[in-house]
C-alpha positions in Angstrom: -3.0 -7.2 -14.3 -0.1 -6.0 -12.2 1.1 -2.4 -12.3 4.2 -1.0 -10.6 5.8 2.5 -10.5 8.6 4.2 -8.8 8.4 8.0 -8.2 9.9 10.8 -6.2 6.5 11.6 -4.6 3.5 9.5 -3.6 1.2 8.3 -6.4 -1.6 6.7 -4.3 -1.1 8.0 -0.8 -1.9 11.6 -0.1 1.0 14.0 -0.6 1.1 15.1 3.1 0.9 11.5 4.5 3.9 12.1 6.8 2.3 15.0 8.7 -1.4 14.3 8.1 -1.4 11.2 10.4 -0.3 10.9 14.0 -0.1 7.1 13.7 1.8 4.8 11.4 -1.3 2.8 10.5 -4.9 4.1 10.5 -7.6 1.7 9.4 -10.6 3.1 7.6 -13.8 3.2 9.6 -15.7 1.5 6.7 -13.5 -1.7 6.6 -15.4 -4.9 6.1 -14.8 -8.4 4.8 -15.3 -7.0 1.2 -12.7 -4.3 1.4 -10.2 -2.5 3.6 -8.2 0.7 3.4 -5.2 1.6 5.6 -3.5 5.0 5.6 -0.9 6.5 7.9 2.6 7.8 8.3 4.0 4.3 7.7 4.7 0.9 9.2 7.3 -1.7 8.3 6.1 -4.4 5.9 6.2 -7.1 8.5 3.8 -5.1 10.8 1.1 -4.4 8.1 -2.1 -6.5 8.4 -2.3 -6.9 4.6 1.4 -8.0 4.2 0.4 -11.5 3.0 -2.8 -10.8 1.2 -1.2 -8.1 -1.0 2.1 -9.9 -1.6 4.0 -6.9 -0.2 7.7 -6.5 -0.8 10.4 -3.9 -0.8 11.6 -1.0 -2.9 11.6 -1.5 -6.7 14.2 1.2 -7.1 17.0 -0.1 -4.9 15.7 -3.4 -3.7 15.8 -2.6 0.0 13.3 -4.1 2.5 13.8 -1.1 4.8 10.5 0.5 3.8 7.3 1.8 5.3 3.8 1.1 4.0 2.0 4.4 3.8 -1.2 3.3 2.0 -2.9 -0.1 1.3 -6.3 -1.1 0.1 -7.9 -4.3 -1.1 -11.4 -5.2 -2.1 -13.4 -8.1 -3.6 -16.2 -7.6 -6.2 -19.4 -9.2 -4.9 -20.5 -9.6 -8.5 -17.4 -11.4 -10.0 -15.4 -12.4 -7.0 -12.3 -10.7 -8.5 -9.9 -9.1 -6.1 -8.3 -5.7 -6.4 -5.5 -4.1 -4.4 -3.1 -1.2 -4.2 -0.3 -0.3 -1.8 2.5 2.3 -1.6 5.7 2.3 0.2 8.4 4.8 1.0 12.0 3.5 1.0 14.1 4.5 4.0 17.3 4.0 1.9 16.7 5.8 -1.4 13.6 7.8 -0.3 11.7 6.8 -3.5 8.1 5.7 -3.5 7.0 2.4 -5.0 3.3 1.9 -5.8 1.9 -1.5 -6.8 -1.6 -2.3 -8.0 -3.3 -5.5 -9.0 -6.7 -6.4 -10.5 -7.6 -10.0 -11.0 -10.0 -9.4 -14.0 -7.3 -8.6 -16.6 
């Protein structure tokens, strides 16, 4: 199942993402081949290590690709092999947040 929202504030990333991180991309210390989490103040889509795995694209509100990825995570269930992912972007044009989530088992 694919889920997508547009909001005026972050839905997945922490609310203070812009000031809480000194880097645009901060990998979680627990990242493994079964799952990864990236947080930060934001990096362009083309610079994010999960850009192809999570099918990342631009703003749902205005269609711009001038966005920053502020949160991304993916994981694979060892039991079923199903994949799950979430990511959130902030648009540099309209300043809206787009969050996208996917789970393979629905």
